[in-house]
Backbone bond lengths (Angstrom), bond angles and torsions (degrees), N, CA, C in turn:
res aa  C-N    CA-C-N  psi(-1)  N-CA   C-N-CA  omega(-1)  CA-C   N-CA-C  phi
1 M - - - 1.458 - - 1.519 110.16 -
2 S 1.326 117.31 131.12 1.454 121.54 179.06 1.518 110.96 -81.78
3 L 1.337 115.73 148.20 1.459 121.00 177.87 1.520 112.47 -86.32
4 I 1.343 117.95 -7.89 1.454 120.99 -176.87 1.531 109.49 -58.21
5 N 1.331 115.63 129.72 1.473 123.50 -179.63 1.526 113.12 67.70
6 L 1.333 118.65 12.94 1.454 121.24 174.84 1.529 108.79 -112.93
7 T 1.324 115.74 74.92 1.458 122.00 179.54 1.523 108.09 -123.12
8 F 1.344 116.68 126.04 1.454 121.09 -176.71 1.520 110.82 -113.56
9 D 1.342 114.67 159.84 1.463 121.03 -174.06 1.520 113.65 -65.59
10 A 1.328 116.52 -34.16 1.460 119.29 -173.82 1.523 110.34 -162.30
11 L 1.319 114.84 158.73 1.461 121.57 170.32 1.517 106.37 -107.03
12 V 1.314 116.70 110.94 1.459 120.70 -174.50 1.528 109.78 -75.59
13 P 1.346 118.18 167.84 1.469 119.81 178.44 1.523 111.62 -52.85
14 E 1.318 115.50 145.42 1.471 121.24 -171.87 1.516 113.12 -55.19
15 E 1.341 117.37 -37.42 1.461 119.77 -177.63 1.531 112.54 -72.08
16 C 1.346 116.80 -7.55 1.466 120.23 -177.46 1.530 113.00 -112.65
17 F 1.327 118.42 14.15 1.465 117.70 174.62 1.519 111.21 -133.65
18 R 1.324 113.41 159.39 1.452 122.31 175.10 1.527 108.46 -137.15
19 Y 1.334 116.53 152.02 1.461 120.04 170.79 1.523 108.02 -83.45
20 E 1.319 115.39 138.72 1.457 120.32 -172.93 1.529 112.78 -57.90
21 D 1.329 116.50 -32.04 1.465 119.01 -177.56 1.526 112.63 -96.99
22 K 1.365 117.19 7.28 1.459 120.10 -178.56 1.526 110.22 -139.17
23 L 1.321 115.75 55.77 1.457 120.44 -179.61 1.528 109.88 -77.52
24 K 1.334 115.48 134.04 1.463 120.56 -176.92 1.530 110.24 -117.55
25 D 1.344 115.28 177.08 1.457 120.33 176.16 1.524 109.73 -59.72
26 L 1.333 116.02 145.62 1.447 121.15 -173.02 1.528 111.40 -108.42
27 D 1.327 115.89 143.33 1.453 122.78 177.40 1.531 108.04 -97.29
28 P 1.340 119.08 117.28 1.470 121.52 -178.02 1.527 113.88 -54.65
29 L 1.352 116.92 -38.76 1.464 119.51 179.38 1.517 110.94 -66.77
30 N 1.326 115.77 -38.41 1.459 120.89 178.27 1.523 110.53 -65.05
31 I 1.331 116.55 -42.11 1.463 121.09 178.39 1.520 110.28 -59.20
32 K 1.335 116.96 -47.49 1.471 121.63 -178.24 1.518 111.21 -61.39
33 Q 1.330 117.23 -41.66 1.450 121.08 -179.61 1.524 111.07 -65.38
34 C 1.330 116.84 -41.33 1.467 120.46 179.28 1.529 110.87 -65.80
35 Q 1.322 116.87 -35.23 1.463 120.29 178.38 1.522 111.16 -70.67
36 D 1.342 117.18 -43.49 1.459 121.29 -172.88 1.529 113.15 -81.61
37 E 1.342 117.32 -38.46 1.458 120.73 -173.42 1.525 113.18 -98.40
38 V 1.328 116.63 -34.86 1.461 120.13 -178.43 1.534 110.57 -101.13
39 H 1.329 116.47 -8.38 1.464 123.48 175.83 1.529 112.04 63.02
40 I 1.320 116.71 43.94 1.462 120.84 177.21 1.520 109.12 -104.33
41 S 1.304 117.19 123.41 1.463 122.06 172.17 1.510 108.69 -158.26
42 E 1.324 116.60 164.92 1.458 120.13 -177.87 1.524 111.75 -64.34
43 N 1.333 118.02 -18.47 1.468 120.97 179.28 1.527 112.57 -75.63
44 N 1.334 116.61 -7.32 1.462 120.15 -175.73 1.517 113.83 -93.85
45 N 1.320 118.44 -2.18 1.462 120.34 -174.75 1.519 113.27 -57.83
46 N 1.326 118.18 -31.31 1.461 120.65 -177.66 1.516 112.88 -68.78
47 N 1.342 117.14 -15.75 1.458 119.88 -177.41 1.519 113.48 -97.23
48 N 1.331 118.43 2.24 1.467 120.86 -178.85 1.519 111.56 -64.96
49 N 1.339 115.07 153.87 1.462 122.74 173.48 1.519 112.45 57.44
50 N 1.343 117.10 35.50 1.455 121.70 178.49 1.518 107.94 -110.18
51 N 1.343 116.47 76.50 1.457 121.11 -171.54 1.511 113.59 -69.03
52 N 1.336 118.72 -20.48 1.454 121.24 -175.19 1.527 112.75 -95.43
53 N 1.320 118.55 -1.58 1.446 122.01 -175.56 1.521 108.62 -120.48
54 K 1.336 116.72 107.54 1.459 119.51 -176.09 1.523 111.95 -64.64
55 E 1.350 117.10 -34.57 1.455 118.49 176.53 1.523 110.31 -66.07
56 G 1.333 115.67 -38.07 1.460 119.27 176.86 1.510 111.23 -61.10
57 L 1.336 115.88 -42.55 1.458 119.91 178.28 1.526 110.86 -65.59
58 K 1.341 116.14 -37.17 1.459 119.36 -178.16 1.516 111.41 -61.48
59 W 1.326 116.02 -36.60 1.455 119.27 -175.17 1.519 113.12 -102.83
60 S 1.309 118.02 2.35 1.461 119.95 175.78 1.522 109.00 -85.38
61 C 1.318 116.27 171.99 1.469 118.93 176.54 1.520 110.75 -113.02
62 G 1.313 117.55 13.50 1.451 120.39 176.14 1.511 113.90 81.79
63 A 1.325 116.19 -35.22 1.464 121.25 179.87 1.520 107.69 -130.50
64 K 1.314 117.25 -136.06 1.455 122.21 175.08 1.522 107.69 -92.01
65 C 1.330 116.68 124.33 1.458 119.74 178.49 1.523 109.73 -76.27
66 G 1.317 115.90 134.69 1.446 119.72 178.93 1.523 111.89 -65.55
67 E 1.310 116.94 152.84 1.456 122.07 -179.81 1.524 109.91 -121.73
68 G 1.336 115.77 160.74 1.459 119.63 179.47 1.517 110.92 62.48
69 Q 1.333 116.78 -127.56 1.463 120.29 -179.02 1.528 112.44 -66.20
70 F 1.339 117.56 -15.13 1.462 120.58 -179.77 1.528 112.23 -100.54
71 S 1.342 117.28 7.53 1.451 120.65 174.20 1.528 108.37 -63.84
72 G 1.315 117.39 126.43 1.464 121.83 -173.19 1.508 111.56 114.70
73 F 1.344 116.17 -6.26 1.457 120.44 179.67 1.523 110.38 -126.51
74 A 1.313 115.64 149.53 1.455 121.63 169.96 1.519 107.60 -91.99
75 L 1.326 116.35 139.35 1.459 121.01 -178.58 1.519 110.05 -113.19
76 Y 1.326 116.17 128.28 1.459 121.87 -178.35 1.526 110.53 -121.75
77 P 1.341 116.89 151.88 1.472 119.71 170.60 1.523 109.59 -74.30
78 E 1.313 116.79 177.82 1.468 120.56 -176.31 1.525 111.90 -66.17
79 R 1.340 117.39 -37.49 1.468 121.60 -178.70 1.523 108.64 -131.83
80 F 1.338 116.34 138.36 1.457 120.05 -179.40 1.531 109.93 -167.06
81 H 1.321 115.53 162.13 1.461 122.23 171.01 1.526 108.77 -94.00
82 V 1.328 116.08 153.46 1.463 122.04 170.42 1.518 107.93 -116.11
83 N 1.326 116.69 127.94 1.461 121.23 173.97 1.526 107.51 -71.25
84 V 1.323 117.26 103.48 1.464 121.16 -171.68 1.528 111.35 -63.99
85 T 1.326 117.17 -35.29 1.465 120.33 -179.92 1.521 111.04 -62.08
86 S 1.343 117.51 -50.58 1.463 119.98 179.69 1.531 111.12 -72.57
87 H 1.326 116.93 -25.99 1.467 121.10 175.39 1.533 109.71 -61.04
88 I 1.321 116.65 -45.38 1.460 120.88 177.80 1.523 110.17 -63.67
89 Q 1.338 117.34 -44.52 1.458 121.37 177.73 1.523 110.84 -58.43
90 W 1.310 115.83 -42.86 1.469 121.87 -177.16 1.521 110.23 -56.05
91 Y 1.336 116.46 -44.30 1.456 120.14 -178.96 1.528 112.19 -76.93
92 L 1.327 117.68 -35.43 1.459 119.98 178.60 1.522 111.36 -62.90
93 T 1.337 117.55 -37.22 1.469 120.18 178.56 1.518 111.79 -66.70
94 R 1.326 117.71 -16.04 1.463 122.02 177.90 1.525 111.25 -101.76
95 G 1.317 116.95 10.65 1.456 120.83 176.68 1.509 114.50 77.62
96 V 1.325 117.36 19.08 1.464 121.42 -179.15 1.529 109.52 -93.56
97 D 1.329 116.87 127.58 1.468 121.98 176.93 1.528 107.94 -79.75
98 V 1.323 116.45 86.16 1.458 121.92 -169.23 1.532 111.74 -95.55
99 K 1.323 114.78 144.76 1.457 121.61 171.52 1.522 107.33 -142.52
100 V 1.316 117.54 133.15 1.462 120.69 -177.85 1.523 110.30 -108.31
101 V 1.325 115.49 153.33 1.460 122.62 177.16 1.521 108.14 -112.91
102 L 1.322 116.66 122.80 1.460 122.23 177.91 1.523 108.50 -105.64
103 M 1.319 116.18 121.43 1.461 121.08 179.71 1.521 109.70 -97.91
104 L 1.322 116.75 118.18 1.458 122.08 176.59 1.523 109.47 -99.01
105 R 1.336 114.77 138.71 1.457 120.18 -178.30 1.525 109.05 -137.76
106 D 1.313 117.35 153.15 1.454 121.25 177.08 1.524 109.70 -49.28
107 K 1.333 116.80 124.33 1.465 120.79 -171.86 1.530 112.10 -62.90
108 T 1.331 117.61 -40.66 1.464 120.51 -179.10 1.524 111.19 -61.48
109 I 1.332 115.97 -46.03 1.457 120.23 -179.22 1.526 110.79 -69.42
110 S 1.333 116.78 -39.26 1.461 120.36 178.38 1.527 111.14 -58.87
111 T 1.331 116.67 -43.51 1.466 120.98 179.22 1.524 110.98 -65.88
112 K 1.333 117.07 -41.96 1.466 120.54 179.38 1.525 111.13 -61.51
113 E 1.324 116.92 -40.59 1.464 119.42 -179.43 1.526 110.34 -67.69
114 K 1.334 116.81 -38.31 1.466 119.58 178.72 1.527 110.61 -62.40
115 L 1.323 116.79 -41.18 1.471 120.69 -179.47 1.524 111.21 -72.14
116 R 1.312 116.54 -26.21 1.466 121.12 -179.82 1.526 111.87 -74.74
117 N 1.350 116.35 -29.96 1.461 120.13 -179.94 1.523 109.80 -80.54
118 R 1.306 117.31 116.85 1.456 121.41 -174.08 1.524 113.37 -64.83
119 H 1.339 117.55 -25.98 1.463 118.85 -176.86 1.527 111.75 -65.81
120 C 1.335 117.32 -21.48 1.465 119.87 178.41 1.527 110.28 -72.23
121 D 1.334 116.46 -46.65 1.467 122.51 174.59 1.527 111.47 51.43
122 I 1.326 116.37 53.77 1.464 121.13 -179.25 1.522 109.57 -132.94
123 P 1.347 117.73 151.30 1.463 121.10 177.32 1.526 111.02 -75.49
124 P 1.341 118.22 161.07 1.468 121.69 -177.18 1.521 114.28 -56.07
125 E 1.350 117.44 -39.13 1.457 118.87 -177.32 1.525 111.80 -65.72
126 V 1.339 116.75 -33.27 1.458 120.42 177.21 1.527 110.11 -72.10
127 A 1.325 116.69 -39.02 1.460 120.81 177.85 1.519 110.60 -59.56
128 N 1.327 117.30 -40.20 1.464 121.16 179.33 1.522 111.49 -65.14
129 V 1.329 116.59 -40.74 1.465 120.41 178.29 1.530 110.48 -64.37
130 E 1.331 116.04 -42.14 1.465 120.09 178.66 1.528 110.86 -61.33
131 D 1.322 117.00 -43.14 1.460 120.79 179.78 1.524 110.86 -64.52
132 D 1.331 117.00 -40.15 1.468 120.70 178.43 1.528 110.76 -64.38
133 T 1.334 116.08 -39.69 1.463 120.62 177.91 1.525 111.17 -63.93
134 A 1.329 116.02 -43.43 1.461 120.47 178.79 1.521 110.92 -61.17
135 M 1.332 116.90 -42.46 1.460 119.98 179.73 1.530 111.38 -65.32
136 K 1.319 116.57 -38.75 1.464 120.79 177.61 1.530 110.69 -62.45
137 I 1.332 116.52 -42.43 1.462 121.59 178.80 1.526 110.86 -62.78
138 M 1.331 116.79 -45.50 1.463 120.23 -178.41 1.523 111.43 -67.65
139 R 1.325 116.57 -40.25 1.465 120.60 179.39 1.532 110.84 -61.80
140 E 1.330 116.19 -43.07 1.462 120.32 -179.96 1.529 110.85 -62.05
141 A 1.330 116.87 -42.71 1.467 120.58 -179.34 1.524 111.12 -63.69
142 Y 1.338 116.21 -43.04 1.468 119.66 -178.90 1.525 110.90 -67.29
143 Q 1.324 116.71 -40.53 1.462 120.37 179.02 1.526 111.70 -67.60
144 T 1.321 116.84 -31.06 1.465 121.26 -178.32 1.525 112.09 -78.68
145 Y 1.329 117.47 -44.00 1.461 120.80 -171.88 1.526 114.73 -112.14
146 G 1.337 117.64 -18.78 1.457 119.93 179.05 1.513 113.14 62.56
147 E 1.332 116.45 -160.04 1.461 121.50 -174.09 1.522 113.56 -72.77
148 E 1.336 117.27 -13.01 1.461 119.47 178.40 1.526 111.23 -64.24
149 R 1.332 116.50 -36.74 1.459 120.80 -176.67 1.524 113.94 -119.66
150 V 1.324 117.66 -9.13 1.459 120.65 -173.71 1.527 110.25 -130.78
151 T 1.326 116.48 125.30 1.461 122.52 173.60 1.526 108.48 -110.63
152 V 1.321 116.44 123.53 1.463 121.40 -179.29 1.524 108.98 -101.09
153 V 1.329 116.19 127.39 1.464 122.12 -177.92 1.525 109.03 -120.13
154 S 1.314 116.37 132.84 1.459 121.83 174.54 1.525 109.12 -92.62
155 Y 1.327 116.35 121.75 1.468 120.42 179.48 1.530 110.28 -61.50
156 E 1.332 115.84 -46.33 1.465 119.58 -179.58 1.526 111.09 -63.64
157 G 1.345 116.07 -38.61 1.463 119.64 177.29 1.520 111.57 -63.16
158 L 1.328 116.51 -40.52 1.455 120.58 179.44 1.523 110.99 -64.56
159 M 1.329 116.58 -39.73 1.463 119.83 179.67 1.537 111.85 -68.71
160 Q 1.325 116.37 -29.35 1.457 120.09 -179.26 1.528 112.48 -81.72
161 F 1.333 116.88 -46.57 1.470 121.29 -172.93 1.528 113.14 -97.16
162 K 1.312 116.29 -12.90 1.462 123.25 173.67 1.544 113.09 49.79
163 Q 1.340 117.10 -122.16 1.454 119.17 -167.85 1.524 113.67 -65.26
164 S 1.320 119.07 -31.05 1.468 119.56 179.39 1.524 110.48 -64.77
165 Y 1.328 116.59 -39.05 1.458 121.32 177.14 1.528 109.89 -71.75
166 L 1.346 116.47 -41.01 1.457 121.50 -179.40 1.528 111.22 -59.65
167 F 1.331 117.24 -42.19 1.459 120.31 -179.05 1.531 111.43 -66.54
168 E 1.335 117.46 -30.96 1.462 120.50 175.33 1.534 110.11 -67.77
169 I 1.334 116.09 -36.04 1.463 120.24 176.55 1.529 109.69 -65.51
170 Y 1.340 116.30 -46.11 1.462 120.35 176.54 1.528 110.26 -53.55
171 K 1.327 115.76 -46.67 1.462 121.15 -176.83 1.523 111.18 -62.15
172 S 1.332 116.86 -43.40 1.467 120.61 -178.15 1.533 111.42 -66.27
173 L 1.341 116.83 -25.79 1.459 121.67 -179.96 1.524 112.81 -93.32
174 G 1.334 115.88 -3.92 1.457 119.60 -179.80 1.510 113.68 77.86
175 F 1.340 116.59 21.94 1.461 120.39 179.43 1.528 110.01 -89.84
176 E 1.313 116.83 135.42 1.455 121.45 171.93 1.523 107.35 -103.28
177 S 1.308 115.64 90.30 1.468 120.28 -175.13 1.518 110.10 -143.81
178 T 1.326 115.03 146.46 1.468 121.30 173.71 1.530 110.22 -116.73
179 H 1.323 116.35 13.54 1.467 120.01 -178.66 1.523 110.66 -65.96
180 I 1.322 115.25 132.12 1.469 121.17 177.64 1.532 107.77 -123.05
181 P 1.320 117.95 111.39 1.470 120.38 179.98 1.523 111.18 -79.48
182 D 1.305 117.00 174.97 1.458 121.11 170.64 1.530 108.26 -75.68
183 F 1.303 117.08 129.25 1.464 121.23 179.49 1.527 108.30 -94.39
184 V 1.323 116.66 112.69 1.461 122.21 -179.63 1.521 107.89 -116.16
185 D 1.303 116.94 112.15 1.464 121.89 -176.90 1.529 109.73 -82.10
186 E 1.331 116.61 101.84 1.462 121.09 179.85 1.526 112.20 -74.19
187 N 1.322 117.21 -12.37 1.470 119.78 178.19 1.520 111.97 -69.08
188 R 1.300 116.92 -23.47 1.468 120.14 -172.92 1.532 111.50 -60.33
189 I 1.326 117.71 -31.21 1.460 121.56 179.47 1.521 110.28 -59.97
190 Y 1.335 115.28 -46.31 1.460 120.60 -174.37 1.523 111.42 -78.46
191 V 1.336 117.36 -32.25 1.464 120.83 175.64 1.515 109.43 -65.85
192 A 1.354 117.05 -42.43 1.469 121.40 178.66 1.523 110.71 -63.43
193 Q 1.336 117.39 -40.27 1.468 120.74 178.30 1.513 110.95 -62.85
194 D 1.337 117.22 -43.47 1.463 120.85 179.05 1.517 111.18 -61.52
195 R 1.326 116.87 -40.22 1.470 120.30 179.15 1.525 110.97 -65.48
196 Q 1.328 116.28 -40.34 1.462 120.19 178.26 1.522 110.88 -62.65
197 H 1.332 116.32 -42.44 1.461 120.30 179.09 1.522 111.27 -63.98
198 Q 1.351 115.27 -40.10 1.455 119.42 179.35 1.519 111.44 -64.84
199 L 1.345 115.63 -43.57 1.460 119.87 179.11 1.520 111.05 -65.55
200 H 1.333 116.20 -40.83 1.457 120.72 179.40 1.525 110.67 -63.78
201 G 1.324 115.74 -43.14 1.464 120.01 178.49 1.513 111.72 -64.49
202 S 1.338 116.44 -38.89 1.462 120.50 178.71 1.521 110.91 -65.84
203 S 1.360 116.65 -39.93 1.462 120.67 179.32 1.521 110.76 -64.66
204 L 1.336 116.92 -41.87 1.459 120.62 178.95 1.520 110.70 -63.01
205 H 1.331 115.82 -40.05 1.461 120.25 -179.73 1.528 110.42 -63.07
206 K 1.335 116.00 -44.12 1.466 120.19 -179.68 1.527 110.52 -65.85
207 K 1.348 116.51 -41.15 1.458 120.41 -179.54 1.519 111.20 -61.40
208 R 1.317 114.93 -45.50 1.454 119.22 -179.77 1.527 111.33 -64.80
209 H 1.339 114.73 -37.45 1.456 119.62 -179.94 1.525 110.69 -64.18
210 V 1.363 115.61 -41.82 1.464 119.86 179.58 1.518 110.14 -68.15
211 E 1.355 117.40 -45.03 1.457 120.71 -179.35 1.522 111.66 -64.78
212 G 1.352 114.91 -33.48 1.455 117.93 179.95 1.519 111.15 -70.99
């Protein structure tokens, strides 16, 4: 499924959303809380995608509001973009002191990994458009809110500097933590593949040169 034209106002709290193709049994208390505190109900569908109206955002559910037995939940497709700027607004209108983390990664490697994952099932040109859209969304959020609400993290920087960089991220988010996870550089797969291709191409060139 392509992400093109699938951008929603906000990602609501996990307990208040469901994926459209993976609906599960519902907890009545959870439904009531999502309706009363997060303001999600089937009556809110008319206010979706209203980025310029804070009241509209307050009463929207960020995506498609569930109806009938799913009233009280936001429903999302399997893959989608979130408009980070309106996502921040959505939470601020509910009195939440929100801060988002944007992870930047080498674009070439990011695209290769997306094409490698079969669940994406998209051609390269669509993957490039999706990546460009994601970058546009992140750039807008950073330009709108700056470091007060947005922390930008470099994946490659984290893999290189590890815990020293991680502790700076903790500090920017107001976390008091000394937890150090295992750092696993997923880029190495694609860097190794590129080197193999380069070596293979060089060998073919030499072989042809000798045969010629």
